[in-house]
TORKOL-4160 file (C-alpha; in steps of 0.2 Angstrom, whole numbers, padded with zeros to 4 digits, m for minus):
296
<pt num="1" X="0112" Y="0061" Z="0026"/>
<pt num="2" X="0112" Y="0080" Z="0028"/>
<pt num="3" X="0094" Y="0082" Z="0021"/>
<pt num="4" X="0080" Y="0077" Z="0033"/>
<pt num="5" X="0067" Y="0085" Z="0022"/>
<pt num="6" X="0062" Y="0072" Z="0008"/>
<pt num="7" X="0049" Y="0073" Z="m0006"/>
<pt num="8" X="0038" Y="0058" Z="m0005"/>
<pt num="9" X="0025" Y="0052" Z="m0018"/>
<pt num="10" X="0012" Y="0038" Z="m0018"/>
<pt num="11" X="0007" Y="0034" Z="m0035"/>
<pt num="12" X="m0009" Y="0023" Z="m0038"/>
<pt num="13" X="m0019" Y="0018" Z="m0053"/>
<pt num="14" X="m0029" Y="0034" Z="m0053"/>
<pt num="15" X="m0020" Y="0047" Z="m0043"/>
<pt num="16" X="m0003" Y="0054" Z="m0036"/>
<pt num="17" X="m0001" Y="0060" Z="m0019"/>
<pt num="18" X="0015" Y="0070" Z="m0014"/>
<pt num="19" X="0021" Y="0079" Z="0002"/>
<pt num="20" X="0037" Y="0084" Z="0010"/>
<pt num="21" X="0041" Y="0073" Z="0025"/>
<pt num="22" X="0052" Y="0078" Z="0039"/>
<pt num="23" X="0062" Y="0062" Z="0043"/>
<pt num="24" X="0067" Y="0069" Z="0060"/>
<pt num="25" X="0050" Y="0071" Z="0067"/>
<pt num="26" X="0041" Y="0058" Z="0055"/>
<pt num="27" X="0028" Y="0071" Z="0050"/>
<pt num="28" X="0021" Y="0078" Z="0034"/>
<pt num="29" X="0025" Y="0097" Z="0033"/>
<pt num="30" X="0010" Y="0107" Z="0034"/>
<pt num="31" X="0004" Y="0114" Z="0017"/>
<pt num="32" X="0015" Y="0102" Z="0007"/>
<pt num="33" X="0002" Y="0088" Z="0004"/>
<pt num="34" X="m0005" Y="0088" Z="m0014"/>
<pt num="35" X="m0016" Y="0075" Z="m0023"/>
<pt num="36" X="m0020" Y="0075" Z="m0041"/>
<pt num="37" X="m0030" Y="0063" Z="m0052"/>
<pt num="38" X="m0020" Y="0054" Z="m0066"/>
<pt num="39" X="m0026" Y="0046" Z="m0082"/>
<pt num="40" X="m0017" Y="0030" Z="m0081"/>
<pt num="41" X="m0022" Y="0027" Z="m0099"/>
<pt num="42" X="m0014" Y="0043" Z="m0105"/>
<pt num="43" X="0002" Y="0044" Z="m0116"/>
<pt num="44" X="0019" Y="0043" Z="m0107"/>
<pt num="45" X="0021" Y="0062" Z="m0108"/>
<pt num="46" X="0003" Y="0065" Z="m0101"/>
<pt num="47" X="0006" Y="0054" Z="m0086"/>
<pt num="48" X="0024" Y="0061" Z="m0082"/>
<pt num="49" X="0018" Y="0079" Z="m0084"/>
<pt num="50" X="0004" Y="0076" Z="m0070"/>
<pt num="51" X="0017" Y="0067" Z="m0059"/>
<pt num="52" X="0029" Y="0081" Z="m0061"/>
<pt num="53" X="0016" Y="0094" Z="m0058"/>
<pt num="54" X="0011" Y="0086" Z="m0041"/>
<pt num="55" X="0029" Y="0083" Z="m0036"/>
<pt num="56" X="0034" Y="0101" Z="m0041"/>
<pt num="57" X="0019" Y="0108" Z="m0031"/>
<pt num="58" X="0026" Y="0100" Z="m0015"/>
<pt num="59" X="0043" Y="0107" Z="m0018"/>
<pt num="60" X="0037" Y="0124" Z="m0021"/>
<pt num="61" X="0026" Y="0124" Z="m0006"/>
<pt num="62" X="0041" Y="0122" Z="0005"/>
<pt num="63" X="0054" Y="0130" Z="m0007"/>
<pt num="64" X="0064" Y="0114" Z="m0005"/>
<pt num="65" X="0081" Y="0116" Z="m0014"/>
<pt num="66" X="0091" Y="0100" Z="m0010"/>
<pt num="67" X="0078" Y="0087" Z="m0017"/>
<pt num="68" X="0078" Y="0069" Z="m0014"/>
<pt num="69" X="0063" Y="0059" Z="m0019"/>
<pt num="70" X="0055" Y="0043" Z="m0013"/>
<pt num="71" X="0041" Y="0036" Z="m0024"/>
<pt num="72" X="0029" Y="0022" Z="m0020"/>
<pt num="73" X="0022" Y="0014" Z="m0036"/>
<pt num="74" X="0014" Y="m0003" Z="m0040"/>
<pt num="75" X="0023" Y="m0016" Z="m0049"/>
<pt num="76" X="0029" Y="m0025" Z="m0059"/>
<pt num="77" X="0044" Y="m0013" Z="m0060"/>
<pt num="78" X="0063" Y="m0014" Z="m0060"/>
<pt num="79" X="0064" Y="m0003" Z="m0045"/>
<pt num="80" X="0083" Y="m0001" Z="m0044"/>
<pt num="81" X="0085" Y="0004" Z="m0062"/>
<pt num="82" X="0068" Y="0013" Z="m0063"/>
<pt num="83" X="0061" Y="0003" Z="m0078"/>
<pt num="84" X="0042" Y="0001" Z="m0079"/>
<pt num="85" X="0037" Y="m0017" Z="m0082"/>
<pt num="86" X="0018" Y="m0013" Z="m0081"/>
<pt num="87" X="0009" Y="m0021" Z="m0095"/>
<pt num="88" X="m0008" Y="m0027" Z="m0099"/>
<pt num="89" X="m0014" Y="m0022" Z="m0082"/>
<pt num="90" X="m0026" Y="m0008" Z="m0088"/>
<pt num="91" X="m0014" Y="0006" Z="m0082"/>
<pt num="92" X="0002" Y="0014" Z="m0087"/>
<pt num="93" X="0004" Y="0004" Z="m0102"/>
<pt num="94" X="0013" Y="0019" Z="m0110"/>
<pt num="95" X="0027" Y="0018" Z="m0098"/>
<pt num="96" X="0031" Y="0000" Z="m0102"/>
<pt num="97" X="0050" Y="m0002" Z="m0104"/>
<pt num="98" X="0054" Y="0016" Z="m0100"/>
<pt num="99" X="0066" Y="0023" Z="m0087"/>
<pt num="100" X="0054" Y="0032" Z="m0076"/>
<pt num="101" X="0069" Y="0038" Z="m0065"/>
<pt num="102" X="0078" Y="0046" Z="m0079"/>
<pt num="103" X="0062" Y="0054" Z="m0087"/>
<pt num="104" X="0058" Y="0062" Z="m0070"/>
<pt num="105" X="0076" Y="0067" Z="m0066"/>
<pt num="106" X="0076" Y="0076" Z="m0083"/>
<pt num="107" X="0061" Y="0086" Z="m0079"/>
<pt num="108" X="0069" Y="0091" Z="m0062"/>
<pt num="109" X="0086" Y="0094" Z="m0070"/>
<pt num="110" X="0095" Y="0083" Z="m0058"/>
<pt num="111" X="0103" Y="0066" Z="m0057"/>
<pt num="112" X="0094" Y="0049" Z="m0056"/>
<pt num="113" X="0102" Y="0045" Z="m0040"/>
<pt num="114" X="0091" Y="0058" Z="m0032"/>
<pt num="115" X="0076" Y="0047" Z="m0035"/>
<pt num="116" X="0072" Y="0030" Z="m0027"/>
<pt num="117" X="0057" Y="0019" Z="m0032"/>
<pt num="118" X="0048" Y="0007" Z="m0020"/>
<pt num="119" X="0035" Y="m0006" Z="m0022"/>
<pt num="120" X="0018" Y="0001" Z="m0015"/>
<pt num="121" X="0015" Y="m0014" Z="m0003"/>
<pt num="122" X="0032" Y="m0014" Z="0004"/>
<pt num="123" X="0031" Y="0005" Z="0006"/>
<pt num="124" X="0015" Y="0003" Z="0016"/>
<pt num="125" X="0023" Y="m0008" Z="0028"/>
<pt num="126" X="0039" Y="0002" Z="0029"/>
<pt num="127" X="0029" Y="0018" Z="0033"/>
<pt num="128" X="0020" Y="0009" Z="0047"/>
<pt num="129" X="0037" Y="0003" Z="0054"/>
<pt num="130" X="0044" Y="0020" Z="0052"/>
<pt num="131" X="0030" Y="0030" Z="0060"/>
<pt num="132" X="0015" Y="0020" Z="0063"/>
<pt num="133" X="0007" Y="0004" Z="0071"/>
<pt num="134" X="0022" Y="m0006" Z="0068"/>
<pt num="135" X="0035" Y="0005" Z="0077"/>
<pt num="136" X="0046" Y="m0005" Z="0088"/>
<pt num="137" X="0043" Y="m0022" Z="0080"/>
<pt num="138" X="0057" Y="m0031" Z="0070"/>
<pt num="139" X="0047" Y="m0045" Z="0062"/>
<pt num="140" X="0031" Y="m0039" Z="0054"/>
<pt num="141" X="0019" Y="m0044" Z="0040"/>
<pt num="142" X="0007" Y="m0032" Z="0032"/>
<pt num="143" X="m0009" Y="m0035" Z="0023"/>
<pt num="144" X="m0018" Y="m0021" Z="0013"/>
<pt num="145" X="m0036" Y="m0024" Z="0010"/>
<pt num="146" X="m0045" Y="m0014" Z="m0003"/>
<pt num="147" X="m0049" Y="m0015" Z="m0022"/>
<pt num="148" X="m0034" Y="m0027" Z="m0022"/>
<pt num="149" X="m0024" Y="m0037" Z="m0010"/>
<pt num="150" X="m0007" Y="m0031" Z="m0005"/>
<pt num="151" X="0005" Y="m0042" Z="0006"/>
<pt num="152" X="0022" Y="m0037" Z="0013"/>
<pt num="153" X="0034" Y="m0043" Z="0026"/>
<pt num="154" X="0049" Y="m0036" Z="0036"/>
<pt num="155" X="0062" Y="m0047" Z="0045"/>
<pt num="156" X="0078" Y="m0041" Z="0053"/>
<pt num="157" X="0077" Y="m0024" Z="0045"/>
<pt num="158" X="0073" Y="m0030" Z="0027"/>
<pt num="159" X="0056" Y="m0025" Z="0020"/>
<pt num="160" X="0049" Y="m0033" Z="0004"/>
<pt num="161" X="0033" Y="m0036" Z="m0006"/>
<pt num="162" X="0027" Y="m0054" Z="m0001"/>
<pt num="163" X="0017" Y="m0054" Z="m0018"/>
<pt num="164" X="0004" Y="m0066" Z="m0011"/>
<pt num="165" X="m0011" Y="m0058" Z="m0020"/>
<pt num="166" X="m0011" Y="m0072" Z="m0033"/>
<pt num="167" X="m0007" Y="m0086" Z="m0022"/>
<pt num="168" X="m0019" Y="m0101" Z="m0023"/>
<pt num="169" X="m0033" Y="m0100" Z="m0011"/>
<pt num="170" X="m0049" Y="m0110" Z="m0009"/>
<pt num="171" X="m0055" Y="m0113" Z="m0027"/>
<pt num="172" X="m0046" Y="m0098" Z="m0034"/>
<pt num="173" X="m0033" Y="m0085" Z="m0029"/>
<pt num="174" X="m0031" Y="m0075" Z="m0013"/>
<pt num="175" X="m0037" Y="m0058" Z="m0020"/>
<pt num="176" X="m0053" Y="m0065" Z="m0026"/>
<pt num="177" X="m0058" Y="m0068" Z="m0008"/>
<pt num="178" X="m0049" Y="m0054" Z="0001"/>
<pt num="179" X="m0054" Y="m0038" Z="m0009"/>
<pt num="180" X="m0069" Y="m0027" Z="m0012"/>
<pt num="181" X="m0076" Y="m0036" Z="m0026"/>
<pt num="182" X="m0078" Y="m0052" Z="m0015"/>
<pt num="183" X="m0089" Y="m0042" Z="m0004"/>
<pt num="184" X="m0100" Y="m0035" Z="m0018"/>
<pt num="185" X="m0101" Y="m0052" Z="m0026"/>
<pt num="186" X="m0105" Y="m0062" Z="m0010"/>
<pt num="187" X="m0119" Y="m0050" Z="m0005"/>
<pt num="188" X="m0127" Y="m0051" Z="m0022"/>
<pt num="189" X="m0126" Y="m0070" Z="m0021"/>
<pt num="190" X="m0135" Y="m0070" Z="m0004"/>
<pt num="191" X="m0148" Y="m0056" Z="m0007"/>
<pt num="192" X="m0149" Y="m0052" Z="m0025"/>
<pt num="193" X="m0145" Y="m0034" Z="m0021"/>
<pt num="194" X="m0131" Y="m0024" Z="m0026"/>
<pt num="195" X="m0119" Y="m0013" Z="m0015"/>
<pt num="196" X="m0106" Y="m0001" Z="m0020"/>
<pt num="197" X="m0092" Y="m0005" Z="m0008"/>
<pt num="198" X="m0088" Y="m0012" Z="0010"/>
<pt num="199" X="m0092" Y="0005" Z="0018"/>
<pt num="200" X="m0110" Y="0004" Z="0011"/>
<pt num="201" X="m0111" Y="m0014" Z="0017"/>
<pt num="202" X="m0106" Y="m0009" Z="0034"/>
<pt num="203" X="m0120" Y="0003" Z="0036"/>
<pt num="204" X="m0132" Y="m0011" Z="0033"/>
<pt num="205" X="m0126" Y="m0021" Z="0048"/>
<pt num="206" X="m0140" Y="m0021" Z="0061"/>
<pt num="207" X="m0153" Y="m0018" Z="0048"/>
<pt num="208" X="m0149" Y="m0033" Z="0037"/>
<pt num="209" X="m0143" Y="m0049" Z="0045"/>
<pt num="210" X="m0135" Y="m0055" Z="0029"/>
<pt num="211" X="m0124" Y="m0041" Z="0029"/>
<pt num="212" X="m0116" Y="m0047" Z="0045"/>
<pt num="213" X="m0115" Y="m0064" Z="0038"/>
<pt num="214" X="m0104" Y="m0057" Z="0024"/>
<pt num="215" X="m0092" Y="m0049" Z="0036"/>
<pt num="216" X="m0091" Y="m0066" Z="0046"/>
<pt num="217" X="m0087" Y="m0076" Z="0031"/>
<pt num="218" X="m0074" Y="m0063" Z="0026"/>
<pt num="219" X="m0066" Y="m0064" Z="0043"/>
<pt num="220" X="m0065" Y="m0083" Z="0041"/>
<pt num="221" X="m0057" Y="m0081" Z="0024"/>
<pt num="222" X="m0044" Y="m0069" Z="0031"/>
<pt num="223" X="m0040" Y="m0080" Z="0045"/>
<pt num="224" X="m0037" Y="m0095" Z="0034"/>
<pt num="225" X="m0026" Y="m0084" Z="0023"/>
<pt num="226" X="m0016" Y="m0077" Z="0037"/>
<pt num="227" X="m0014" Y="m0093" Z="0046"/>
<pt num="228" X="m0002" Y="m0099" Z="0032"/>
<pt num="229" X="0006" Y="m0082" Z="0031"/>
<pt num="230" X="0009" Y="m0082" Z="0049"/>
<pt num="231" X="0015" Y="m0099" Z="0051"/>
<pt num="232" X="0028" Y="m0096" Z="0037"/>
<pt num="233" X="0034" Y="m0079" Z="0043"/>
<pt num="234" X="0032" Y="m0081" Z="0062"/>
<pt num="235" X="0030" Y="m0062" Z="0064"/>
<pt num="236" X="0028" Y="m0052" Z="0080"/>
<pt num="237" X="0013" Y="m0043" Z="0073"/>
<pt num="238" X="0001" Y="m0042" Z="0058"/>
<pt num="239" X="m0003" Y="m0024" Z="0052"/>
<pt num="240" X="m0019" Y="m0022" Z="0042"/>
<pt num="241" X="m0022" Y="m0008" Z="0031"/>
<pt num="242" X="m0033" Y="m0002" Z="0016"/>
<pt num="243" X="m0051" Y="0004" Z="0016"/>
<pt num="244" X="m0058" Y="m0013" Z="0021"/>
<pt num="245" X="m0048" Y="m0013" Z="0038"/>
<pt num="246" X="m0059" Y="0002" Z="0043"/>
<pt num="247" X="m0073" Y="m0011" Z="0046"/>
<pt num="248" X="m0061" Y="m0023" Z="0055"/>
<pt num="249" X="m0073" Y="m0023" Z="0071"/>
<pt num="250" X="m0085" Y="m0033" Z="0060"/>
<pt num="251" X="m0074" Y="m0047" Z="0054"/>
<pt num="252" X="m0058" Y="m0047" Z="0065"/>
<pt num="253" X="m0066" Y="m0057" Z="0079"/>
<pt num="254" X="m0069" Y="m0071" Z="0067"/>
<pt num="255" X="m0052" Y="m0070" Z="0060"/>
<pt num="256" X="m0044" Y="m0071" Z="0077"/>
<pt num="257" X="m0054" Y="m0087" Z="0081"/>
<pt num="258" X="m0048" Y="m0095" Z="0065"/>
<pt num="259" X="m0030" Y="m0091" Z="0069"/>
<pt num="260" X="m0032" Y="m0098" Z="0086"/>
<pt num="261" X="m0039" Y="m0114" Z="0078"/>
<pt num="262" X="m0023" Y="m0116" Z="0067"/>
<pt num="263" X="m0011" Y="m0112" Z="0082"/>
<pt num="264" X="m0006" Y="m0096" Z="0073"/>
<pt num="265" X="m0011" Y="m0083" Z="0086"/>
<pt num="266" X="m0002" Y="m0066" Z="0083"/>
<pt num="267" X="m0005" Y="m0048" Z="0087"/>
<pt num="268" X="m0016" Y="m0039" Z="0074"/>
<pt num="269" X="m0014" Y="m0021" Z="0073"/>
<pt num="270" X="m0024" Y="m0009" Z="0062"/>
<pt num="271" X="m0012" Y="0003" Z="0052"/>
<pt num="272" X="m0012" Y="0021" Z="0059"/>
<pt num="273" X="m0006" Y="0031" Z="0045"/>
<pt num="274" X="m0020" Y="0028" Z="0033"/>
<pt num="275" X="m0017" Y="0033" Z="0015"/>
<pt num="276" X="m0001" Y="0042" Z="0021"/>
<pt num="277" X="0008" Y="0025" Z="0025"/>
<pt num="278" X="0015" Y="0022" Z="0008"/>
<pt num="279" X="0019" Y="0041" Z="0006"/>
<pt num="280" X="0029" Y="0040" Z="0023"/>
<pt num="281" X="0037" Y="0024" Z="0018"/>
<pt num="282" X="0043" Y="0030" Z="0002"/>
<pt num="283" X="0051" Y="0045" Z="0010"/>
<pt num="284" X="0059" Y="0035" Z="0023"/>
<pt num="285" X="0069" Y="0025" Z="0011"/>
<pt num="286" X="0082" Y="0040" Z="0013"/>
<pt num="287" X="0083" Y="0036" Z="0032"/>
<pt num="288" X="0099" Y="0027" Z="0034"/>
<pt num="289" X="0094" Y="0018" Z="0050"/>
<pt num="290" X="0077" Y="0012" Z="0043"/>
<pt num="291" X="0074" Y="m0005" Z="0035"/>
<pt num="292" X="0080" Y="m0007" Z="0017"/>
<pt num="293" X="0067" Y="m0012" Z="0004"/>
<pt num="294" X="0071" Y="m0028" Z="m0006"/>
<pt num="295" X="0063" Y="m0026" Z="m0023"/>
<pt num="296" X="0057" Y="m0040" Z="m0034"/>
C-alpha cells in the first residue's frame, strides 16, 4: 500500500482513543493522540458524533489527506460488514443492527472500504506482535486482565479472538475469577473490607498479609486457566496485558508454578504497548505483511 500513515482508533465502553500510526516505524506520530469520553448509553448519533470528533482531531493534527482507518472495538460485531451486534451489554445498544462502517464513512465523505474493524482482544495481540512484546513470535496467545477477561491467539500469521471469557472455570466462568471484580470480592470475603481495584490492593502488600494471599490465589487461578489454554494452543509465548498485569510480580510466580505442575511451561511476557496495543493493532491491519485478523 502506498499510504504508511494510518488513522487508528481504540473504542471501549467509556472512551475512544485515536492517533496517526506510522506503519514503517511502528510509532504514534507526536501530537496526534486524542482520547475522548463516550456515553455508551447515548443515541446512535450522539455516539457517532463523539467518535467522529476524536477521529477527525487526529486527522487534522497531522493534516492527513489519504485516510485509511483501523478501528478496535469490542464485540459481538459483524466486523467484515461493519454491523454492530452489541445488545443487552449495558453499552452501545443504540448501534445494534446498524452499519457502523457506512455511518462513519458518510461522515468522512469516503467509501466504506477505507475503514476496517477489528475485535479488541485480537487487536491487542496484533499490536504486540506488530510492535511490542510478541515481536518475532509466530505462535502466541494473549490474555488481557482488567475489568473483564480478554483472550486471543495467533498461529501462522492468523490472529483471532479466542473468546474464552465465558468458558467454564471452577464453579463458574473464567471471567468471574480472572478480573478486577474477583479481587474486590475475594478481599472483602477475607477481611470484610472493601477496595476499589487491584492497584489499591497492591499498595496493601507488606502491610496486610491477606492482600498477598489474594494475589497468590489469583496466580493459581490464572495458572489453572492458562494450563488448558497453553496445552490446546501450544504457543511459543503468552502475552499478558491489561491493568492487572501491572501487578504481575505479585502473582506470576504462583502462575508459573501451576503451569509447571501441569507440564505447560511457556514463556510469559508482559505486554509492552499498554493502552496503545489495540490502537497499534487496529492500524496494523493495513500492513500487508502482518497477520490477518479472523473475525467471529
